[in-house]
Backbone as a chain_set.jsonl record, in Angstrom:
{"seq": "XXXXXXXXXXXXXXXXXXXXXXXXXXXXXXXXXXXXXXXXXXXXXXXXXXXXXXXXXXXXXXXXXXXXXXXXXXXXXXXXXXXXXXXXX", "coords": {"N": [[27.409, 58.888, 24.541], [29.147, 60.094, 22.805], [31.352, 60.991, 24.26], [32.577, 58.562, 25.051], [33.419, 57.708, 22.578], [35.312, 59.689, 21.962], [37.257, 59.208, 23.938], [37.988, 56.6, 23.221], [38.967, 57.138, 20.676], [41.186, 58.73, 21.315], [42.746, 56.825, 22.621], [43.029, 54.912, 20.591], [44.426, 56.35, 18.66], [46.838, 56.466, 19.86], [47.701, 53.877, 19.747], [47.442, 52.526, 17.011], [47.443, 49.963, 15.835], [46.282, 48.222, 17.553], [43.82, 45.819, 18.477], [41.865, 46.307, 20.354], [40.812, 49.255, 22.193], [43.509, 50.311, 23.321], [46.446, 51.463, 25.034], [49.678, 52.713, 26.139], [49.703, 52.743, 29.678], [50.465, 55.013, 31.238], [50.264, 57.08, 29.401], [47.527, 57.021, 28.824], [46.448, 57.612, 31.362], [47.443, 60.23, 31.678], [46.097, 61.512, 29.577], [43.411, 61.226, 30.413], [43.466, 62.788, 32.734], [44.44, 65.339, 31.848], [43.049, 66.065, 29.431], [40.384, 65.391, 29.904], [39.846, 66.048, 32.5], [39.653, 64.19, 34.549], [40.037, 62.199, 37.548], [41.695, 59.598, 39.354], [39.584, 57.385, 41.024], [39.067, 54.883, 42.019], [40.722, 51.774, 42.485], [41.396, 48.4, 41.804], [42.431, 44.96, 42.157], [42.275, 42.591, 39.499], [41.883, 39.718, 37.558], [44.752, 39.134, 36.906], [45.555, 41.698, 36.474], [44.77, 45.175, 36.821], [41.904, 47.083, 37.654], [40.77, 50.309, 36.999], [38.888, 53.14, 37.973], [37.958, 56.201, 36.792], [36.954, 59.584, 37.335], [35.385, 62.666, 36.561], [34.81, 66.034, 37.812], [32.712, 67.077, 36.363], [31.213, 64.9, 35.722], [32.011, 63.064, 33.798], [33.227, 59.779, 33.121], [35.466, 56.955, 33.272], [36.407, 53.596, 32.753], [39.091, 51.499, 33.16], [41.122, 48.689, 32.194], [44.13, 47.471, 33.266], [47.181, 46.02, 32.46], [50.417, 44.772, 32.608], [51.52, 47.317, 32.053], [49.915, 48.336, 30.038], [46.955, 49.98, 29.192], [43.519, 49.339, 28.745], [40.465, 50.41, 27.392], [37.486, 49.86, 29.03], [34.933, 50.902, 29.492], [33.146, 54.018, 29.142], [31.629, 57.159, 29.905], [29.043, 59.617, 30.61], [27.565, 61.778, 33.129], [28.274, 60.627, 35.569], [28.398, 59.893, 39.048], [29.92, 60.101, 42.169], [29.391, 57.865, 44.787], [28.786, 58.076, 48.159], [29.919, 56.018, 50.903], [27.456, 54.027, 52.508], [25.255, 55.406, 51.571], [21.993, 54.964, 50.485], [21.084, 53.191, 47.53]], "CA": [[28.252, 58.02, 23.729], [30.172, 60.874, 22.128], [32.523, 60.989, 25.122], [33.228, 57.254, 24.936], [34.087, 57.706, 21.278], [36.496, 60.54, 22.045], [38.265, 58.49, 24.721], [38.454, 55.493, 22.387], [39.77, 57.72, 19.603], [42.467, 59.121, 21.902], [43.502, 55.604, 22.862], [43.326, 54.271, 19.313], [45.466, 57.111, 17.966], [48.108, 56.164, 20.512], [48.083, 52.516, 19.383], [46.536, 52.239, 15.902], [47.404, 48.566, 15.416], [45.633, 47.42, 18.594], [42.46, 45.372, 18.174], [41.03, 47.021, 21.301], [41.265, 50.616, 22.472], [44.56, 50.156, 24.328], [47.632, 52.294, 24.871], [50.468, 52.708, 27.376], [48.885, 53.211, 30.804], [50.813, 56.378, 31.649], [49.715, 58.001, 28.394], [46.076, 57.055, 29.016], [46.191, 58.36, 32.595], [47.7, 61.646, 31.407], [44.996, 61.983, 28.736], [42.21, 61.347, 31.24], [43.634, 63.913, 33.654], [44.67, 66.617, 31.187], [42.041, 66.4, 28.426], [39.023, 65.161, 30.373], [39.716, 66.522, 33.868], [39.295, 63.073, 35.421], [41.014, 61.748, 38.532], [41.521, 58.21, 39.769], [38.698, 57.295, 42.179], [39.041, 53.5, 42.51], [41.653, 50.827, 41.851], [41.283, 47.076, 42.406], [43.043, 43.85, 41.427], [41.324, 41.788, 38.725], [42.361, 38.888, 36.44], [46.162, 39.368, 36.609], [45.756, 43.108, 36.167], [44.15, 46.15, 37.704], [40.81, 47.889, 37.112], [40.728, 51.665, 37.528], [37.726, 53.973, 37.645], [38.29, 57.618, 36.772], [35.742, 60.407, 37.354], [35.619, 64.112, 36.528], [33.789, 66.801, 38.536], [31.578, 67.309, 35.46], [30.454, 63.664, 35.581], [32.601, 62.116, 32.851], [33.847, 58.649, 33.811], [36.16, 55.987, 32.442], [36.847, 52.373, 33.421], [40.233, 50.919, 32.454], [41.771, 47.459, 32.646], [45.551, 47.684, 33.053], [48.024, 44.84, 32.655], [51.754, 44.886, 32.024], [51.769, 48.676, 31.585], [48.998, 48.699, 28.957], [45.58, 50.255, 29.639], [42.473, 49.128, 27.742], [39.191, 51.024, 27.737], [36.359, 48.946, 29.22], [33.695, 51.673, 29.349], [33.256, 55.442, 29.43], [30.336, 57.812, 29.731], [28.758, 60.911, 31.234], [26.606, 61.803, 34.244], [28.743, 59.789, 36.659], [28.337, 60.497, 40.376], [30.555, 59.308, 43.216], [28.431, 57.527, 45.828], [29.427, 57.962, 49.46], [29.557, 54.785, 51.604], [26.262, 54.086, 53.345], [24.134, 56.081, 50.912], [21.167, 53.961, 49.789], [20.959, 53.346, 46.086]], "C": [[29.344, 58.785, 22.996], [31.462, 60.848, 22.929], [33.28, 59.675, 25.021], [33.987, 57.169, 23.613], [35.342, 58.542, 21.277], [37.612, 59.861, 22.826], [38.845, 57.352, 23.885], [39.34, 56.006, 21.258], [41.136, 58.142, 20.124], [43.347, 57.902, 22.143], [43.93, 54.967, 21.55], [44.425, 55.019, 18.568], [46.837, 56.851, 18.579], [48.621, 54.779, 20.129], [47.197, 52.042, 18.234], [46.448, 50.775, 15.508], [46.665, 47.682, 16.417], [44.221, 47.05, 18.176], [41.463, 46.046, 19.106], [41.533, 48.451, 21.395], [42.248, 50.547, 23.631], [45.737, 51.058, 23.98], [48.446, 52.195, 26.155], [49.699, 53.378, 28.519], [49.207, 54.646, 31.202], [50.274, 57.41, 30.667], [48.204, 58.133, 28.571], [45.724, 57.87, 30.262], [46.39, 59.858, 32.384], [46.582, 62.246, 30.567], [43.736, 62.188, 29.56], [42.299, 62.567, 32.15], [43.665, 65.254, 32.918], [43.555, 67.009, 30.216], [40.615, 66.281, 28.935], [38.804, 65.588, 31.816], [39.339, 65.44, 34.866], [40.422, 62.772, 36.404], [40.678, 60.318, 38.932], [40.693, 58.163, 41.043], [38.631, 55.898, 42.77], [40.075, 52.688, 41.763], [41.496, 49.491, 42.568], [41.904, 46.006, 41.524], [41.969, 43.028, 40.723], [42.055, 41.044, 37.617], [43.782, 39.239, 35.991], [46.467, 40.806, 36.208], [45.08, 43.972, 37.211], [43.013, 46.835, 36.958], [40.864, 49.25, 37.788], [39.466, 52.362, 37.064], [38.137, 55.425, 37.824], [37.004, 58.421, 36.668], [36.124, 61.881, 37.325], [34.53, 64.819, 37.34], [32.544, 67.064, 37.687], [30.755, 66.049, 35.219], [30.971, 62.694, 34.541], [33.294, 61.008, 33.631], [34.448, 57.686, 32.803], [36.564, 54.794, 33.296], [37.934, 51.746, 32.546], [40.599, 49.567, 33.044], [43.238, 47.616, 32.282], [46.317, 46.414, 33.392], [49.339, 45.071, 31.934], [52.009, 46.262, 31.405], [50.9, 49.142, 30.442], [47.596, 48.86, 29.517], [44.626, 50.052, 28.473], [41.165, 49.713, 28.265], [38.116, 49.954, 27.86], [35.038, 49.66, 28.991], [33.984, 53.124, 29.66], [31.885, 56.068, 29.201], [30.268, 59.14, 30.445], [27.797, 60.705, 32.392], [26.983, 60.832, 35.347], [28.71, 60.563, 37.974], [29.02, 59.564, 41.36], [29.526, 59.092, 44.333], [29.189, 57.338, 47.14], [29.017, 56.638, 50.121], [28.329, 55.008, 52.495], [25.065, 54.781, 52.735], [23.304, 55.041, 50.191], [21.069, 54.258, 48.3], [19.524, 53.425, 45.766]], "O": [[30.356, 58.202, 22.607], [32.545, 60.701, 22.362], [34.507, 59.678, 24.915], [35.083, 56.611, 23.558], [36.339, 58.162, 20.663], [38.777, 59.924, 22.433], [40.061, 57.165, 23.848], [40.347, 55.382, 20.921], [42.144, 57.935, 19.448], [44.553, 57.942, 21.899], [45.073, 54.53, 21.415], [45.265, 54.399, 17.917], [47.864, 56.993, 17.916], [49.825, 54.525, 20.175], [46.291, 51.237, 18.452], [45.459, 50.374, 14.894], [46.446, 46.502, 16.146], [43.506, 47.865, 17.592], [40.336, 46.331, 18.701], [42.53, 48.822, 20.775], [41.863, 50.706, 24.789], [45.991, 51.372, 22.817], [47.967, 51.656, 27.152], [49.117, 54.449, 28.343], [48.291, 55.421, 31.479], [49.87, 58.5, 31.072], [47.661, 59.234, 28.477], [44.823, 58.709, 30.232], [45.591, 60.664, 32.86], [46.16, 63.375, 30.819], [43.064, 63.211, 29.425], [41.32, 63.295, 32.317], [42.987, 66.199, 33.323], [43.155, 68.173, 30.183], [39.726, 66.987, 28.458], [37.682, 65.501, 32.314], [38.768, 65.735, 35.916], [41.592, 63.046, 36.139], [39.527, 59.889, 38.857], [41.035, 58.811, 42.032], [38.185, 55.731, 43.905], [40.287, 52.877, 40.565], [41.465, 49.447, 43.798], [41.907, 46.123, 40.298], [40.891, 42.796, 41.271], [42.767, 41.658, 36.822], [43.997, 39.598, 34.833], [47.533, 41.086, 35.659], [44.849, 43.543, 38.342], [43.137, 47.135, 35.771], [40.991, 49.336, 39.01], [39.029, 52.204, 35.924], [38.609, 55.82, 38.889], [36.063, 58.001, 35.993], [37.076, 62.295, 37.988], [33.447, 64.266, 37.536], [31.451, 67.251, 38.223], [29.706, 66.115, 34.579], [30.427, 61.599, 34.405], [33.883, 61.261, 34.682], [34.016, 57.602, 31.654], [37.011, 54.961, 34.431], [37.729, 51.496, 31.359], [40.414, 49.325, 34.237], [43.566, 47.866, 31.122], [46.134, 45.815, 34.452], [49.361, 45.515, 30.786], [52.642, 46.363, 30.354], [51.112, 50.235, 29.917], [47.1, 47.986, 30.229], [44.873, 50.52, 27.362], [40.809, 49.532, 29.429], [37.859, 49.22, 26.906], [34.126, 49.107, 28.376], [34.949, 53.436, 30.357], [31.085, 55.57, 28.409], [31.285, 59.714, 30.835], [27.284, 59.607, 32.608], [26.104, 60.268, 35.998], [28.97, 61.766, 37.994], [28.732, 58.367, 41.386], [28.87, 60.039, 44.768], [30.119, 56.536, 47.218], [27.892, 56.178, 49.925], [28.194, 56.044, 53.145], [23.975, 54.757, 53.306], [23.835, 54.299, 49.365], [20.983, 55.41, 47.876], [19.159, 53.559, 44.598]]}, "num_chains": 1, "name": "protein.A"}
């Protein structure tokens, strides 16, 4: 949960008046890549926007909802693992 708090804090500091943890999408993406070592692993259309899943080699992960150039944090955590297609859960 500490990691989720750090991501939320990074987003909140970028947009302190936002009710959610939201900030400009390009700033959020840069933060995930540069500060957390995450890379985009999935993108899909959802509810007039886009959902992105980011994952770091160390297992940190972040799920964003992006609409109109604004990214909002949906969830973040640790111990994430990319699952190859066909691998039984």
